[in-house]
C-alpha positions as CSV (number, residue, x, y, z in Angstrom):
1,M,2.6,2.3,-34.7
2,T,4.7,3.4,-31.6
3,A,8.1,2.0,-31.5
4,I,8.9,-1.5,-30.2
5,I,12.2,-1.1,-28.3
6,P,14.7,-3.9,-27.6
7,C,15.0,-4.5,-23.9
8,T,18.7,-3.4,-23.4
9,S,20.3,-2.5,-20.1
10,E,18.8,1.0,-20.4
11,Y,15.4,-0.5,-19.6
12,D,16.4,-2.6,-16.6
13,D,14.2,-0.7,-14.3
14,Y,11.2,-2.1,-16.2
15,L,12.2,-5.6,-15.4
16,R,11.2,-5.2,-11.7
17,D,8.5,-3.7,-9.4
18,E,8.3,-3.0,-5.7
19,S,8.5,-6.8,-5.0
20,R,12.2,-6.5,-5.7
21,L,12.1,-9.5,-8.0
22,I,13.8,-9.1,-11.4
23,G,12.5,-10.7,-14.6
24,S,13.4,-10.6,-18.3
25,A,11.9,-9.3,-21.5
26,E,12.8,-9.1,-25.2
27,A,11.2,-5.9,-25.9
28,I,9.2,-2.9,-24.5
29,V,6.7,-0.5,-25.9
30,F,5.1,2.7,-24.4
31,P,1.8,3.2,-26.1
32,T,-0.2,6.5,-25.7
33,S,-3.6,5.3,-27.0
34,E,-5.8,2.4,-27.2
35,Q,-5.0,2.0,-30.9
36,E,-1.3,1.7,-30.1
37,V,-2.1,-0.9,-27.5
38,I,-4.0,-2.9,-30.1
39,E,-1.1,-2.6,-32.5
40,A,1.4,-3.8,-29.8
41,V,-0.8,-6.8,-29.0
42,K,-0.9,-7.7,-32.7
43,Y,2.8,-7.3,-33.0
44,A,3.2,-9.7,-30.0
45,R,0.9,-12.3,-31.7
46,E,2.8,-12.1,-35.0
47,H,6.1,-12.6,-33.2
48,N,4.8,-15.3,-30.9
49,M,5.7,-13.2,-27.8
50,S,4.0,-13.2,-24.4
51,I,2.8,-9.9,-22.9
52,T,3.4,-8.3,-19.5
53,T,1.3,-5.2,-18.8
54,Q,2.8,-2.5,-16.5
55,G,1.7,0.6,-14.9
56,A,3.6,2.5,-12.2
57,R,5.1,-0.8,-10.9
58,T,4.3,0.0,-7.3
59,G,3.0,-3.4,-6.6
60,I,4.7,-5.9,-4.3
61,V,3.6,-9.3,-5.6
62,A,5.7,-9.2,-8.9
63,G,2.5,-8.8,-11.0
64,A,4.3,-6.3,-13.3
65,V,7.6,-8.3,-13.4
66,P,7.9,-9.7,-17.0
67,N,8.4,-13.4,-17.8
68,G,10.0,-12.9,-21.2
69,G,8.3,-11.5,-24.3
70,L,7.0,-8.0,-24.8
71,V,6.4,-5.4,-21.9
72,I,3.4,-3.1,-22.6
73,N,4.1,-0.2,-20.2
74,L,1.1,2.1,-19.9
75,S,2.7,4.8,-18.0
76,R,2.4,7.3,-20.9
77,M,-1.3,6.7,-21.2
78,K,-2.2,9.3,-18.6
79,S,-4.7,11.6,-20.2
80,I,-7.7,12.7,-18.1
81,C,-10.4,12.5,-20.6
82,G,-13.1,14.3,-18.7
83,I,-14.5,15.2,-15.3
84,H,-18.1,15.9,-14.5
85,L,-19.8,17.5,-11.5
86,D,-23.5,17.0,-10.8
87,E,-24.5,20.3,-9.2
88,K,-27.7,18.9,-7.8
89,T,-26.1,15.9,-5.9
90,G,-22.5,17.2,-5.4
91,E,-21.3,13.9,-6.9
92,G,-19.2,13.4,-10.0
93,S,-17.1,11.2,-12.2
94,I,-13.8,11.2,-14.0
95,V,-12.6,9.3,-17.1
96,V,-8.9,8.5,-17.2
97,Q,-6.4,6.4,-19.1
98,P,-4.8,3.7,-17.1
99,G,-1.4,5.4,-16.6
100,T,-3.0,8.3,-14.8
101,L,-1.7,8.4,-11.1
102,L,-3.8,8.3,-8.0
103,A,-2.3,11.7,-7.0
104,E,-3.3,13.3,-10.2
105,V,-6.9,12.0,-9.9
106,R,-7.1,13.3,-6.4
107,D,-5.7,16.8,-7.4
108,V,-8.2,17.1,-10.3
109,A,-11.1,16.0,-8.2
110,A,-10.2,18.3,-5.4
111,K,-10.5,21.4,-7.6
112,Q,-14.1,20.4,-8.1
113,N,-14.5,19.7,-4.3
114,L,-14.8,16.0,-5.1
115,F,-13.1,12.9,-3.5
116,F,-11.9,9.5,-4.8
117,P,-11.7,7.4,-1.7
118,P,-9.5,4.3,-2.5
119,D,-6.1,4.9,-0.8
120,P,-3.3,2.5,-1.3
121,T,-0.2,3.6,0.5
122,E,1.5,4.8,-2.7
123,T,-0.2,7.8,-4.2
124,S,2.1,7.2,-7.2
125,A,0.1,4.1,-8.0
126,S,-1.5,4.1,-11.4
127,I,-5.3,3.9,-11.8
128,G,-5.0,1.0,-14.2
129,G,-2.9,-0.9,-11.7
130,M,-5.4,-0.1,-8.9
131,V,-8.3,-1.5,-11.0
132,A,-6.3,-4.6,-12.1
133,S,-5.5,-5.4,-8.5
134,N,-8.7,-4.0,-6.9
135,A,-6.5,-1.9,-4.7
136,S,-7.6,-0.9,-1.3
137,G,-6.1,0.8,1.9
138,A,-6.8,2.4,5.2
139,L,-10.2,3.9,4.1
140,T,-11.5,0.6,2.8
141,F,-13.0,0.0,6.2
142,H,-15.8,2.5,5.3
143,Y,-15.6,3.2,1.5
144,G,-14.7,-0.3,0.2
145,P,-12.0,-1.1,-2.3
146,T,-11.5,0.3,-5.8
147,R,-14.2,-2.1,-7.3
148,N,-16.8,0.1,-5.6
149,W,-15.8,3.2,-7.6
150,V,-15.4,1.8,-11.1
151,E,-18.4,2.6,-13.5
152,S,-17.0,1.7,-16.8
153,L,-14.0,0.0,-18.5
154,R,-12.5,-0.4,-22.0
155,I,-10.4,-3.5,-22.4
156,V,-8.1,-4.7,-25.2
157,L,-8.2,-8.5,-25.5
158,A,-5.3,-10.9,-26.3
159,D,-6.4,-11.0,-30.0
160,G,-6.6,-7.2,-30.4
161,D,-10.4,-7.0,-30.2
162,T,-11.9,-4.8,-27.5
163,I,-14.8,-4.9,-25.0
164,S,-16.6,-2.0,-23.3
165,L,-18.3,-2.7,-20.0
166,L,-20.7,-0.2,-18.3
167,R,-21.9,-1.0,-14.9
168,G,-25.4,-2.4,-14.8
169,E,-25.5,-3.4,-18.5
170,C,-23.8,-6.9,-18.7
171,I,-25.0,-9.2,-16.0
172,A,-24.4,-12.9,-15.6
173,R,-27.3,-15.4,-15.2
174,G,-26.4,-17.4,-12.2
175,R,-22.8,-18.5,-13.1
176,S,-23.2,-18.3,-16.8
177,F,-22.2,-15.3,-18.8
178,S,-21.9,-13.7,-22.2
179,I,-19.9,-10.8,-23.4
180,T,-20.0,-9.3,-26.9
181,T,-16.8,-7.7,-28.3
182,T,-16.6,-4.6,-30.4
183,S,-16.3,-6.7,-33.5
184,G,-19.4,-8.7,-32.6
185,R,-17.6,-11.8,-31.3
186,V,-19.4,-13.4,-28.4
187,I,-17.3,-14.7,-25.4
188,S,-19.5,-17.0,-23.2
189,G,-19.0,-19.7,-20.7
190,D,-19.3,-20.4,-17.0
191,L,-17.8,-18.6,-14.1
192,P,-16.0,-20.7,-11.4
193,D,-18.4,-22.0,-8.7
194,Y,-16.4,-21.3,-5.6
195,T,-17.7,-19.0,-3.0
196,Q,-15.7,-15.8,-2.1
197,P,-14.7,-15.5,1.5
198,D,-16.8,-12.9,3.3
199,V,-13.8,-10.7,4.2
200,K,-11.7,-8.1,2.6
201,S,-10.0,-10.0,-0.3
202,A,-8.0,-9.5,-3.6
203,A,-7.3,-13.1,-4.2
204,G,-8.3,-14.6,-7.6
205,Y,-11.2,-13.8,-9.9
206,Y,-14.2,-12.1,-8.3
207,V,-17.2,-14.2,-9.0
208,S,-20.8,-14.5,-7.6
209,D,-24.3,-15.4,-8.9
210,D,-25.9,-12.9,-11.2
211,M,-22.9,-10.6,-10.9
212,D,-22.1,-7.5,-12.9
213,L,-19.4,-8.6,-15.3
214,I,-17.4,-5.5,-15.0
215,D,-16.5,-6.7,-11.5
216,L,-14.8,-9.8,-13.1
217,M,-12.3,-7.4,-14.8
218,I,-11.6,-5.6,-11.5
219,G,-8.9,-7.5,-9.8
220,M,-8.0,-9.9,-12.7
221,E,-4.3,-8.8,-12.5
222,G,-3.9,-8.3,-16.3
223,T,-4.8,-11.9,-17.2
224,L,-8.0,-11.4,-19.0
225,G,-7.2,-8.2,-21.0
226,I,-5.4,-4.8,-21.0
227,I,-7.4,-1.9,-19.4
228,T,-7.2,1.3,-21.7
229,E,-9.9,3.6,-20.3
230,I,-11.6,3.8,-16.8
231,W,-14.6,5.8,-15.6
232,L,-14.5,6.4,-11.9
233,K,-17.3,7.6,-9.6
234,L,-16.5,10.5,-7.2
235,I,-18.3,11.8,-4.2
236,P,-18.3,15.2,-2.5
237,A,-15.1,15.8,-0.5
238,P,-15.7,15.5,3.2
239,R,-16.1,18.9,4.7
240,A,-14.1,18.0,7.7
241,I,-11.4,15.4,8.5
242,N,-10.2,14.6,11.9
243,A,-7.7,12.0,13.0
244,L,-6.9,10.4,16.3
245,T,-3.9,8.3,17.4
246,V,-4.1,6.7,20.8
247,F,-1.4,4.8,22.6
248,L,-2.4,1.8,24.6
249,P,-0.6,0.0,27.5
250,S,-1.1,-3.4,26.1
251,E,-2.1,-5.3,23.0
252,E,-5.3,-6.6,24.7
253,A,-6.4,-3.0,25.4
254,A,-5.6,-2.0,21.7
255,L,-7.7,-4.9,20.3
256,K,-10.6,-4.0,22.6
257,S,-10.2,-0.3,21.4
258,V,-10.4,-1.5,17.8
259,R,-13.7,-3.3,18.5
260,I,-15.1,-0.2,20.2
261,L,-14.1,2.0,17.3
262,R,-15.9,-0.4,14.9
263,G,-19.1,0.2,16.8
264,E,-19.1,-3.2,18.6
265,S,-20.1,-3.8,22.2
266,V,-17.1,-4.8,24.4
267,D,-17.2,-5.8,28.0
268,N,-19.2,-3.0,29.7
269,F,-18.6,-0.4,27.0
270,D,-21.5,0.7,24.7
271,P,-20.8,0.8,21.0
272,I,-20.0,4.4,19.7
273,S,-22.5,5.8,17.2
274,F,-20.2,7.7,14.9
275,K,-17.7,5.3,13.4
276,P,-14.3,6.3,11.8
277,V,-13.7,5.6,8.0
278,G,-10.4,3.9,8.7
279,I,-8.8,2.1,11.7
280,E,-5.0,1.3,11.8
281,Y,-2.9,-0.7,14.1
282,F,0.8,-0.7,15.1
283,N,2.2,-3.3,17.6
284,S,5.0,-2.7,20.1
285,D,7.7,-3.9,17.6
286,A,6.4,-1.6,14.9
287,L,6.7,1.4,17.4
288,N,10.2,0.3,18.5
289,L,11.4,0.2,14.9
290,L,10.1,3.7,14.3
291,R,11.9,5.0,17.4
292,R,15.1,3.4,16.1
293,M,14.7,4.8,12.6
294,K,13.9,8.3,13.9
295,G,17.2,8.3,15.7
296,E,19.2,6.9,12.8
297,N,17.6,8.5,9.6
298,S,16.7,12.0,8.9
299,A,14.0,10.8,6.5
300,F,11.9,10.0,9.6
301,E,12.3,13.4,11.4
302,K,8.8,14.6,10.7
303,I,7.4,11.7,12.7
304,P,6.3,12.9,16.2
305,A,8.4,11.6,19.0
306,L,7.2,8.3,20.6
307,K,7.4,8.3,24.4
308,P,9.2,5.2,26.0
309,G,5.9,4.2,27.6
310,F,3.9,3.9,24.4
311,H,3.3,0.2,23.9
312,T,0.7,-0.2,21.1
313,A,-1.0,2.4,18.8
314,V,-4.3,2.7,17.1
315,Y,-5.1,5.3,14.5
316,A,-8.7,6.4,13.6
317,E,-9.7,8.7,10.9
318,F,-13.1,10.5,10.9
319,H,-14.9,12.2,8.0
320,G,-18.0,14.4,8.5
321,S,-19.8,17.5,7.7
322,S,-18.2,19.8,10.2
323,D,-15.4,20.1,12.7
324,E,-18.0,20.4,15.5
325,E,-19.5,17.1,14.5
326,L,-16.2,15.3,14.5
327,E,-15.1,16.9,17.7
328,E,-18.0,15.4,19.4
329,A,-17.3,12.0,17.7
330,V,-13.7,11.9,18.8
331,M,-14.6,12.9,22.3
332,A,-17.2,10.2,22.4
333,A,-14.7,7.6,21.2
334,M,-12.1,8.8,23.8
335,E,-14.3,8.0,26.7
336,P,-14.2,4.3,26.6
337,L,-10.6,4.3,25.1
338,A,-9.4,6.3,28.2
339,E,-10.8,3.5,30.5
340,L,-8.6,1.1,28.6
341,G,-5.5,3.2,29.3
342,A,-5.5,5.8,26.5
343,S,-4.7,9.3,27.8
344,D,-6.0,12.6,26.3
345,E,-2.5,14.0,27.1
346,D,-0.6,11.5,25.1
347,A,-3.2,11.1,22.2
348,W,-2.5,12.8,18.9
349,F,-5.4,14.8,17.6
350,A,-5.5,16.4,14.1
351,T,-8.2,18.7,12.9
352,T,-6.4,20.6,10.0
353,L,-4.4,19.4,7.0
354,R,-1.3,20.7,8.5
355,E,-1.9,18.8,11.7
356,L,-2.7,15.6,9.6
357,E,0.5,15.6,7.8
358,P,2.8,14.3,10.5
359,I,0.2,11.8,11.7
360,K,-0.2,10.4,8.1
361,A,3.6,10.3,7.8
362,F,3.6,8.1,10.9
363,R,0.9,5.8,9.5
364,H,3.1,5.3,6.3
365,A,6.5,5.2,8.1
366,V,6.4,1.6,9.2
367,P,6.6,0.0,5.8
368,E,9.1,2.6,4.6
369,A,11.3,1.7,7.7
370,V,11.0,-2.0,7.0
371,N,12.0,-1.5,3.3
372,L,15.1,0.5,4.4
373,L,16.1,-2.1,6.9
374,I,15.7,-4.9,4.4
375,D,17.6,-3.0,1.7
376,K,20.5,-2.5,4.2
377,R,20.6,-6.2,5.0
378,K,20.6,-7.2,1.3
379,H,24.1,-5.7,1.0
380,R,25.5,-8.6,3.0
381,C,22.9,-11.2,2.1
382,P,21.6,-10.3,-1.5
383,D,18.9,-13.1,-1.6
384,I,17.1,-11.7,1.5
385,T,13.6,-10.0,1.1
386,K,11.0,-9.1,3.6
387,L,8.2,-11.5,4.2
388,G,5.0,-9.6,4.4
389,T,1.6,-11.2,5.1
390,D,-1.5,-9.7,3.5
391,M,-4.2,-11.9,5.0
392,S,-7.7,-11.1,6.5
393,V,-10.1,-13.1,8.7
394,P,-13.7,-12.8,9.7
395,D,-14.5,-10.5,12.6
396,E,-14.8,-13.2,15.2
397,Y,-11.2,-14.5,14.7
398,L,-9.2,-11.1,15.1
399,E,-7.8,-11.8,18.4
400,D,-7.1,-15.5,17.5
401,V,-5.1,-14.7,14.5
402,I,-3.1,-12.0,16.3
403,A,-2.3,-14.5,19.1
404,M,-1.3,-17.1,16.4
405,Y,1.2,-14.7,14.9
406,N,2.6,-13.6,18.3
407,H,3.0,-17.1,19.5
408,D,4.8,-18.5,16.4
409,L,7.1,-15.4,16.0
410,K,8.2,-15.7,19.7
411,K,8.8,-19.3,19.4
412,S,10.8,-18.9,16.2
413,G,12.9,-15.9,17.4
414,L,12.3,-14.1,14.3
415,E,12.4,-10.3,14.1
416,S,9.1,-8.7,12.9
417,V,6.6,-5.9,13.0
418,I,2.9,-6.0,12.9
419,F,0.7,-3.2,11.5
420,G,-2.1,-2.4,9.1
421,H,-5.8,-2.2,8.4
422,I,-7.1,-3.7,11.4
423,G,-10.6,-2.3,10.9
424,N,-11.0,-5.1,8.3
425,N,-9.2,-7.7,10.4
426,H,-6.3,-7.3,8.0
427,V,-2.9,-6.7,9.5
428,H,0.4,-7.1,7.8
429,V,3.1,-9.3,9.6
430,N,6.5,-8.1,8.2
431,I,9.1,-10.7,9.0
432,L,12.6,-9.2,9.0
433,P,15.1,-12.0,8.2
434,R,18.7,-11.4,9.3
435,D,20.0,-14.3,7.1
436,M,18.8,-17.0,4.9
437,D,18.0,-19.4,7.8
438,D,15.6,-16.8,9.1
439,Y,14.2,-16.4,5.6
440,S,13.5,-20.2,5.3
441,C,11.9,-20.3,8.7
442,G,9.8,-17.2,7.9
443,K,8.5,-18.7,4.6
444,S,7.5,-21.8,6.5
445,L,5.7,-19.9,9.1
446,Y,3.9,-17.9,6.3
447,M,2.7,-21.0,4.7
448,D,1.4,-22.4,8.1
449,W,-0.4,-19.2,8.7
450,A,-2.0,-19.1,5.3
451,K,-3.4,-22.6,5.9
452,R,-4.9,-21.5,9.2
453,V,-6.4,-18.4,7.8
454,V,-8.2,-20.3,4.9
455,E,-9.5,-22.7,7.6
456,L,-11.0,-19.7,9.5
457,G,-12.7,-18.6,6.3
458,G,-10.2,-15.7,5.5
459,S,-8.2,-14.6,2.5
460,V,-4.6,-15.2,1.7
461,S,-4.5,-11.7,0.1
462,A,-6.6,-8.9,1.4
463,E,-5.3,-6.1,-0.8
464,H,-2.0,-6.7,-2.7
465,G,-3.3,-9.4,-5.0
466,I,-1.6,-12.8,-6.0
467,G,0.8,-11.7,-8.7
468,K,3.6,-14.3,-9.3
469,I,4.8,-14.5,-5.7
470,K,1.6,-15.8,-4.0
471,A,0.3,-18.4,-6.5
472,P,0.7,-21.3,-4.1
473,F,-1.5,-19.5,-1.6
474,L,-4.2,-19.1,-4.2
475,R,-4.3,-22.8,-4.8
476,M,-4.4,-23.4,-1.0
477,M,-7.4,-21.1,-0.9
478,Y,-9.5,-22.4,-3.7
479,G,-8.0,-26.0,-4.3
480,D,-7.1,-27.7,-7.5
481,E,-10.6,-27.5,-8.7
482,G,-11.0,-23.7,-8.2
483,I,-7.6,-23.1,-10.0
484,S,-8.8,-25.3,-12.9
485,Q,-12.0,-23.4,-13.2
486,M,-10.0,-20.1,-13.2
487,R,-7.8,-21.4,-15.9
488,S,-10.8,-22.4,-18.0
489,L,-12.4,-19.0,-17.6
490,R,-9.0,-17.3,-18.6
491,S,-8.8,-19.4,-21.6
492,L,-12.1,-18.0,-22.9
493,F,-10.4,-14.5,-23.1
494,D,-6.9,-15.5,-23.7
495,P,-6.7,-19.0,-25.3
496,E,-3.0,-18.9,-25.8
497,L,-2.2,-17.5,-22.3
498,M,-0.3,-14.6,-23.7
499,L,-1.2,-12.0,-21.1
500,N,0.7,-11.7,-17.7
501,R,2.0,-15.3,-17.6
502,G,2.7,-16.4,-14.1
503,N,0.2,-14.2,-12.5
504,L,-2.5,-16.0,-10.3
505,F,-1.4,-19.5,-11.3
């Protein structure tokens, strides 16, 4: 059995994740195999300890922050067990342990000319964490979240038993299900009867009629079991990638540009026929923050200069079979965008990997700038954290929700930036409190916004999950009855609630 290590100050880093919250634990273990995970689970049971599962700890909702007990850190389970390429179709697959990093999967896949589309901001995210949270990112607009790319899972349960789920083999009957463990034990019961919102969402257990039960385990945030092996689907790498960043004179023009890029008819503009795979948005406050950081911090020197007249930015990424095809697509997209105020002269085009690098750095720079600013403010006010929304709404309410954010932020006087995956009607409002009064006001706004988003049929968490921080929002979304049904489902897999206590509810 691998060593169970007392959680001395040497292991303080493992008491936190990117949420900046700090937990506590009695001990930590670093298994390298499924058998060692089973042994750690059995040790925890024998010593009446709760379990917190960790990967790379890149999450921002405190899902990996321990709440006492034993930490099972999977970062050393990073073997790539096999990669397969189908010469006829050009598609492939890869089998990995959960501690394998996204960057490592991408590198191995690229050597076979294959591509794994899910793209959370941190390429240092672990695959196990991505599956546990159903991670997504900019390219989810076209390729969907992590769930779409998982073919098989192996999972250790809270009693040390295991299950193996292969897509297409274990299907619910309506909302009733039955799963047989490796030892022959049958876990059966009913799935919650709530309806998932028809938007990008990573809030609560994924359930639907006649669902493939592998999908229940994707996005369960470590509360139903510990993922020990993952089989991912890969596709042929795009032969050509182009990116376009346009700067618009107003927010109204930017939102119209987004709808045009999504292939919708707007005013007198015809929809474009070749849609991008991702569409990102940056409001005027986000651009101003980048201008400021570029002048103050050398870490932002790779970001291209932003002219004073740039008000709002929209980024679109195109994948295709040739540069010629994408050049035509970008030119076709620019025609209506130019009428809305975007100029060819000021737009940023990228047709090579070298040209893409600074544009992608720009896309990721806003959250980095926010984190640096908040860390600086924490020196004089240690309790401050950023307040970042992660909500999505149906297509028809995009302008309404942006207007709601703008109105309330202006009225409150809070400092903020708005950016994110607007192709899926999913933007992040990052409130930047200067003191605890700002922080309290921001939390109150966030709660009001969540209520309104739920009323519109949206999700309180589009991609980051619920973790420990957003449990009140999950109750708001599904109500007491929905939470009760989720608890009942969880108790079928983990009757003593040993796993990841505090996550979801």
